[in-house]
Phi, psi and omega in degrees: 000132182287156178266166179300314177302322179294320179293319179297322179297317178294321179297318181295327176298318179291324178298318177296317179303318185264003178070032181259128182265329181224124181242128185254131180233103179274184181273335196288166167264197181289354188242012180059035179286145177290314176251140190231160174290165185301329180300332188259012183273048183295320180295322175297318182298319187272343181243333186091351180275128188254005181295167186277353183221133178158153178226133179258149174223127184240133171236193187295333185241332188233156171227133182230151177231124175262128174211169186262180188300337178298335192241010184302313183291313180299314182296317179302320180291313185286336181273351181301125178084003183264347188075003178272128182270133179277128175250110185277103184300138176083357181270150181305135177081000180259113180288155171289169178301316180296318178297321179296317178299320179300327182283327191252335184291136181246158179307136178087349181282168186235130173259124183241150175191165174274109185297346179285338182250010177244134182289160177306314181296317179295316180299320177296326177295315178295323178298318180295321177298314181299316181298317182293331183260006185055041178251189185225162177238139169236116186245014183249023184242121173252079185291330179299323181299329182286331181260344181271084189290333180249036181299132178298144180286168173298146181296144175239022182295144181287153174269166174216157181272139173266114187297156183301329180296341176257320183284323177078357181204137182282162175299319180301317179294320179294319179296325177299316180294319180297317181291329174295320177294323177298316180297320179298329178269003182058035178259145177254341182222138181235117180263124185235129178238351183281126188296319183291327177294319180291313182295322177297313183299318187267004185049047183239141175225166182200209185211040183276344176232125183304132180080337184248115188284064185246164183233128178298120185191160171234168177210148169234120182257124171247182183286348180228354179217159175237111183267116183253124180255111191201155171288109191298332181296345179284345186259136174284164178297326178295319179294319179299319180295318179295320178297318182301323179296331180264014180058044172268116184260128184269140177221155174302147189310310187273358183293344183299329183296330175271322186294328181295339180293341184288339186266093187245232183304136180093349179254150173238119186264129173267117182226150181254108185299332181283333189244346176277135180283156189295324180295316179292321177304319181288346177270352178293141180298134177288346181276344181274149172282158180227142170242115181259108177202168182299143175306132179297334180300331183301311181287321181302312185284338178289330179268100186291142177279174186301321179295314180298318181297315178297318178296317181298320177300320178295317179298320180294321176298314179304310184289328177295318176299314179301318180295319179297317179295322178294315180300316179298313179300316182297313182298324186275343186245348180297132182089343179263333177217157180285125176236126178251173179301315182289319180291329176294318178298319179294322179295319177303314181291331177294324175293324178293318181301328179293342184276347178088148179061022178278127181262305180188169169302148183272356171191170182297125184298134174255099180235114192218131179252143173060231184297333178300327183289344176283347174271105197308314182247037176295130175238124184293148175228168177304332181281331185252351185302133178228156175290150173282132177276176181261359177225098179160183178260141172239120183255131173236117173244098187222167179212163180236140170257101173262160173304332181279357178136176182258149176235160178210105187228133175239134173224150175239129185247138175275123178248121179067220184269131174232157186283165176300320180297320178298319179294318179295321177298317178299315181297322177300316179296321178296317178301316181298314180300312183293328180297313178294317184302332183257016180291143170240134188210168180276146173300135185109346176289151175237187185292337176289321177299322190264348186300329182293338173304318183283319189273343182305314178301327176286310184296326177301332181258011181060043177236169178200169169232142193263052173202168178296160181274328183197160180218157173290157181237129180278164178264097185052044178224230175283140178285334172257114187229130174280179008263000183257140174206173182235117177202162185275344175254137179290132175232117182302132178083357181228002178221052180276164183301148178283140176235146177304133181104348175284150175244124186233146176269160180226101191217069173289162180207164177225127188228126178245104186304133179081000185231296183195167175220149181226131172212140178231121186231124171243161171259142182240135173263126179284128184229152171282142179247223185285140172251121180216195185295345179270348180125193181270119174271152181233162177207175176249145172248115179289125183244007175254133188232075180228133183299147163276126190303107181293344176293346181244007181267135173251098185303323183287349176281348184255153172284168178300319180294321180293321176296322178298317178298318179296314181296321179295319178297314182294329175296319179292326177300312182296317182296322183280323189266323187303326178299344183260007185247159172278176187297319179297318179293321178298316180299318179295314181297324179301323179293322185270003172236018181294154179290141176248000000 
């Protein structure tokens, strides 16, 4: 197996051959997915960094990787010895990739990338740099494919239909809403490349990306037809028949690149600059008008319908029961048998399977003991797997994909003896979580408005955590779903106003590099509260019911009001979960939800 330096050397040879001075390798697939199938892990292949977010840039002498705060520790470790320099996004003195290009690109030089894996917006940014520097862009080169001789093929996994009892809305009804949004934008054609938007519209799921039940596909929506670009062998005859009734016309997967050229003069195209890939954007007819705005499907699917909400509540109960059983098993068996990070993750999923309708984990399990937990998105592998010790914190950030919906739950467990400082840190995270969960706010607020609920307990102590506080959760789609999220910095398209029916996570953390990490994550359902002369008030309904480990709570570190919030939450945990437990389990849960 070749090393990263050897791969970089081969890549540079191809760059010289093709006259490319700077080659950009992002994380995405052709659909701007956050998590991608193995075929699309080009950035991992060329740098060795396996995180879900990051972009590499290689020139004749240097290779750099830009990634965010979730991955600083992991990236530093994985890049060691590769000659790839880590660029810590958002840190003082660290330029963005575009800013760096502005600094180094010279007249006549060439910036190269595969335009299918770069978004329209990103590509336009590189284009602007090239124009300003009298340089050039080449976006039709997939150089990684030439050196990656054993590259995994595109997935051929079959798709499946999500029945109406789970989806709650037919494809025909969804298409009516999409076409109404098109009319409001005065668009006649809507080009869609995002997998979750397409799968949501068609009530279709699949297995083309590990953990995420999505299907590789593109779509062109007109006022009377829905053109689906997909490998047809993935569809059953029943699915094809159902699609035909909704005027879904099937085409080979890659034909969209030629077909979009047909929509020219007289047409107005609705396209999403953040989600349309740059190569497809360049194939759009210059004669057509364009409306550049977010896909309407993004907001539609984020606001869950009544059926989805009821199903999601059931999924959360299922996963909460599984978590309680896992917590009991862990507490009772640690030190008596060897438990590793990977075996613990497998045990968690075995409890989920017992609950019925379990499809798969909803993302790669993050199960980390001790210092591993300080790596925010550390995922154990056979090479890194370690036994759980009897003195320390064990963090599990895992999720389940049930037919009733997806879950995303994080808990940190105290194993054996832990220090007073560790307990105070744990208690701080619990206070922070409960503070956001109990927020009341005005309709129109977004995640930037509310993030300070979570961070105030940290900021009061001059502390912080270097990741977002919360994200939207898809229904058997992406576990990270826009347009609403919670963070202290505004991010366009990811911190939009909250609407009733959205599901948002609440996940503050405390991380001590080289020692331990703590994170507590619940899911919150956005609900309308009181309407009065001041306007519509909103609140959150906590829908995750798993104890915060009382073995790590310091009651005297909390105010009376904070203890009350914890006790009220634990009372709801017992009320929701105990009916699904046997007597021994109920007795155990009563101890771990007792009032403090």
